[in-house]
Steps between C-alpha positions, in 0.01 A plus 500: 500500500406811701722797456592742780260747334219243523578435867525871582167564325335223707649632826379849407147372450503316825634805676223720359239244588610457856647842573168673551318425823155486325621266239666283763178476687313401181766241422476354848121474460532339147745241637202370703300459176337692216330826561270759341571871513191593690558229766869586524409869551254410767724251678805729498312829575603660174307666217413282198682749271812466708491127495435486127799730431727280711367181344578651153857561615529143638361365174743716301781365709395144413426412871128458469257396219142591449208303363165653403203315659184648367502862622774443754876461470674246720867552589751243620871448529633420153674183604492287821887518502475873554280446811752249635793734422340800679417279798867377501629859483277597792619196707865578427459869580314421821758232587790749515294709750629406841259304710262416214460126450527343159163483326561169324425177671752255384736766362789324318752779569785374706499632852146650471185377674695216663627368170800271528825694499 
């Protein structure tokens, strides 16, 4: 059973991971699929050193994992549930913004997206 300390630690790691705009951009890109530091740097307009430092932080937080492939290192979200959770948090956050439609087709939340009340 998770203790409050375990839960607080996990929330802190998520906060560190998503609290920095650069890490958030990297996470959003990695939700789309695995990435390599050089490609992430190019795609996001960042230096490779900057991307590598942020990836190290995300790896330390347990949010991403890395796998060596020859001379390259591939990064991806540690667990597909994390991708779904991040997407769900984004959808909920956007949903409370006035005038922004729900992002989930077939959303089961009562009263949302035309779901039965």
